[in-house]
C-alpha positions, 0 to 999 in steps of 0.5 A: 963185573957182570956176575957182581952186578947179577948178585947185587940185583938178586940181593936187592930183589930178595930184600924187596920180596922179604919187605913185601912179605912183611908188608902183607903180614903186618896187618894180619895179626888182629888187635885185641878187642877190649873190653868187648862183648860178654860171652853170652847174652839173653836178649838183642836189639830188634831191627826197628830199634837198629833202624831208629838208631841209624836215623837218629845218628844220620840226623845228628851228623848231618852237615858235620865232618862226621860220617856214619860208615857202617853198623854191623849187628850179629845177635846181641853184638852191634858195632858202630863205626864213624869216619872223620877226616879219614880216621875211623872210630868204633863203639860197641852197643849191646843190652845191659850186662852184655858188655864188659866195662861199658862206658855208659849204661841206660835202663836197658842198653849199654855202650862202650866207646874208647876216647877216640870216638868222642874226639873224632865224632862227638855228634855221633857219640851224643846221638848214641848216648841219647839213644841208650839213655832212653828205655826200650819197649822190647828186646828180642830174646836170643835163641839158645841154639843160635847162641851156642852155634855162634860161640862154637864158631867163635871157638873154631875160627879158621887157623891163624897160620893161614895168612902166613902159609899163604903169604909164604906160598905167594912169595915162593911162587913169585920168586920161582915164577920170575926165575923160570921166565928169566931162564926160559928167555935165556935158553938158546933156540937154534932152530929157526922153525922152533923160534917161529913156532914159539912166536906164533904161539905167543901171539895166539896166546896174547890174542886169546887172552885179549878175547877172554878179557873182552868177554869178561868185560862184556857181562855185567858184574854180579855175584857167583853165589848168595855171598861174596868174599871180597876184602872190605874197604878197610883191608885185611885187618878189618873186623869180620874178614872171612877166611872161611875157605882160605887166605890166598885171595884175601892176601892178593886183594890186600896187595892190590888194595895197597897199590890202588883204590880198593873199589868194587870196580877194582875188585871186579877188574882183578877177578876178570884179569885172573879169569882171563889168565886161565886161557893162556895157561890152558894153551900151555897145557895143550902144547906140553901134551903134544898138541898143535897150535890149532889144538891150543887155539881151539881149547883157548877159544872155548875157555875164553868164551865159556859161560861159566868161566865168563860169568864167574870171572865177573863175580866175587867167587874165589873159585876164579883164582883157585881155577887159574892157580890149578891150571898153573899147577898143571902147566908147570907140572907138565915141565917136570918130565923134560926138566930135571931141576927142582924149580918147576917141581917146587913152583908147582907145589907152591901153586898147589898150596895157593889153589887149596888156600883159595878154595879148599874144595878144589883139593881133590881135583889136584891129584889128577895132575900127575896122571897126565905125566904118567899116562899122556906122554906125547909123541916125540916130535924132535924136541926134548923127550920125556923122562923115563917112566921110573922118574915120572913115577918118583915125581908123582910120588913126591906130588902125592905126598905133598898133596896128602900133607896139604890135605891134612893141613887144610882139613884141620885149618879150614874144613873143620872150622868152616862148619861146611857139611861134607858130601853125603854118601848118597850124593857121591853115589848119585854123582857116580850114576850121572857121571857120563850123562851130566854133560848132556844136561848142562849143555843142552838144557837152558841156559846152557851153562856148558856151551853145546859147541864145547860138549860136541867138540869134546865128545868128538875129540874123545872119539878121535883120541880113541880112534888113534889108540892113545889109550894113556891119554884116554884113561887120564881124561876119564879118571880126571872127569871122575876125580873132578866130580865124585869126591865132592858129591856134586854134579852138573845136573842141578844148581847151575852156575852156583854148582858149576863153580866148584869144578875148576878143572872141568871146563879146561878138560873139556876144552883140552879134549875139544882141542884134539880136533885141531891136530886132526885138522892140521893133518887134513889141511896138509893135503891142501898144500902150503899155498893160498888155498890152505890159508883161506881154508884156515881163515874161514874155519877160524871165523866160523868157529869163533862165530859159533862159539860166541852164539853158543855162549850167549844164553849163559852170558845173559841168564840171571839168578834172583840174587844177582838181579837183586845185587845189580838193582841195589848197586845201581840204586846206590850208585845213583843215590849215595848213602853215607859213602856206603859201598855195596859189596854183596847181598848176604841173606843170612847172619853168621850164626854157624848154620849149615851152608846155604848151598842146600837151599837149592834143594828145599828139602835139605834147607836148614831154614824155616820160613816165618 
């Protein structure tokens, strides 16, 4: 009877997950836009005319049930969306000859509106008709170079398979994650000492997760870069949804959007939760590499309060999800030396797919993970030992093969369509030169994006590992540090927060090294006995350590870039003075015309822009 009930429950869960997958994927297929815009156009509306249209439409719809929801302009293409009783309707506006099958043509402009806008918002459509019917003094010429770049980007949009692959990876990760949790809970634990250790570790992980949440909620949410990738209020199927670097974050946000109101507060709360989850995952990594509870607490505390992690977790950066998923890959893969079954291996690979489909630039860093199962075998402590080196080499080969195949897929489906410039050879060489010294710049130069305490403890931890002659651990750490930075051609000496977000495993590595001091403290404290004196020493040390960590993180928590200050100002003003139910998601200082990525604008000599 029990087996029958288990099978029934498993079947119901499978149907539920299949339904969830279909629920997520149904809106992904974009509807064909007909008649739409022509392929090219010689002219576009100037900004002052767009402003005049907005003013005329707001005046016409004032006091009615119709609301102007948004106006999107991209070169000669203008999309106008009205909202009435929860029903959205859209009209297309462009110069004459730039629309296919227009509904109405004026002397210089034309518009197309399907039947629904007239029924949903006749006042708005009437204002648009009057605007188009009048002559325009001057239209702005579209530069041939801009138009060509736009058309090239249209042809090279991110692959249509991205949402499907990401949804499948989410499904596999969810099923196997639940399976692993259930199996771990059912594993018999006969040794009372091991049970007590597990309870203490779980309590410490829960407390540090709460600390991470407090830190992330204590900073004002803003942007991690000039642009933000939050899903728009209309959801995944809305026009203009960008999957430039992968589809995994958009699918997760779509799920949350369907379960709760999708507002900026909800979006930032999701980011903070995802960022805080990295802390217990790092603690698991430390423990599975043989670290003590003290080592995992030190590492978890430093990551919970790290300025880069805290600030990015209160932003719209996809790197937050990519970093947490990468840590998940690391934590799960460290089970493979002690677990012969396929479940942790498949789960780790599914999480790797999700990490790459969150930020494809984290791809090079993921190959470092098998290094730790090959080189950093912990000392045996009475628990189940690691598999022989031959088995670990076989597992690493499987991981590397999956990593290569994923890289090929990501290259053709994400990197090439994104038009993101790759790192020049000079940048790679420059990163190699500063590889050992960049930490000093990031930690001891204001605003201290890497906490000075983290840098000092990481250096001391690395020295401890060397003195203990743990050469495998030391080699894995050095190779990991190189793989995080060199393939990207970026480093910590410039760009601050906007550059540090790329290095999703740099902070966990530093915290892991700092945690090695915890094992040393355990051995030193053992000389104090098991009495009150030892307890007081641990409590006092923990208090001083937490105080120093908070103080060291403050400059990075408070530092603000200009684009972040602009975003906060606009968000506060919009909250105090609402405009047509408008929501500020991010400040975007560029039009989508296919120009090189604006990350280079921190180095003006590399900027593709010309100030007029």
